N, C-alpha and C positions, 0 to 999 in steps of 0.2 A: 480447412484452408488449402491443403494440397491433397490431391488424389495421386498416389504412387503407382505408376505402371510397373510392369515386370521389370523392366530395365532399371528402374529406380530401386526396386526391391533387391535386384541382384547386387547393385552397388552398395546398398545398405548392408547386405550379408558379406560384402567384402570390405566393410568399414570405410567406404568413401568418406572423406572428411566432411564435405558439405552436407551430404545426405544424413551422415551420422549426427551432425550438428541439429538438423531439423528433428530428427527423431528424439534427440536429448531435450529439445524444447518442448515436444509432446510429452516426454516422460515427466517433465517438470510441470506440466499443466498449461503451458504458455500458448500452445497452438494444438489444432486438431489435425490428424492425418487420417486419410482413408486408404485402406487396402482392399481393393476388390479381390474377392476370393479367387476369381480366375487368374489374376496376376500372381497370387500367392502359389497357386498350383503351378504355373508356368516358371516362376523363379525357383520353387522347390525342385522342379525337375531339372533345371539347368545347374543349380548350385548344390544339390543333394543334401539339402537342409533337414535335420531331424525334427520331429514334433516338439521336442524339448527346446531346441533352438528357437523354433517359432514362438513358443509360449512365452519366451522372455521378450521377444520384439512385439508381441501382441498384448502383453500384460497391462500397460498404461490405459486408463480410462479414456484417454484422449487419442487412442489409436482405435479406429473403427473398422471392423471388417465388414465389407459389403457384399452380402450374398447376391448371388444371381437369381432374381426373382422372375416371375412370369412376364411382367411388363417389359422388362429389359430383354429377356431372352426372345421375345417374339419381335421386338423392334430390331434388335441387332443381328438377328439370325441370318439375314441376306446381305449384311455389309461386308465389304472386303477387309482383309487383314486377319490377324490373330484374335482369337476370342478375348484374350487378356487386354489387347490394345482397345478393341471395340468395347469392351466393358468399362475400361477407364475412361474412354471418350464420353460414353453415355452418362456415367456418374458425374464427371466433371460439368458436363453441360446441364444435368438435372439439379446439381447442387450449386452451380455457378462458381465453382472452384477452379483452380489451376491444376493442370497436370504436371507432376514432377517426373522427368523423363530423362534418360541419356540418349534417346534416339528420336529426335523430332520428325524423322521420315516416316514414322509410324502414323502420323496424323496430317490431314490436309491443312496447308497453311491457312491461318486466319479463322479457323472453325472454333476452336477452344484456346484459351490462354495456355501457353506452355512455359514452364520454367525448366531450362535445359542445363544440366550439369555435366 
């Protein structure tokens, strides 16, 4: 349902109420959330999150970690922006899902649906 970019993951790590509510819905099995691996790396770098803290957030079956595979890597390689934002965009477009973000400026207006918190 949502692809969380690195800004949304940062906010989740800071217990942002709305993003935390979406994670709780995923934990209860009500929705599925996608965490691109590149967004995890970027958020981990800014938030200093430990592997144990990540394992708690990644535990629910309805939280999917999306690895950077060859098809995505070759397509997004020349796109502008951070690799995490490019990856979130690619996944949202491929899945037909909405990007959950705190910074809509990372994406061209009208290219993919955004839910800004």
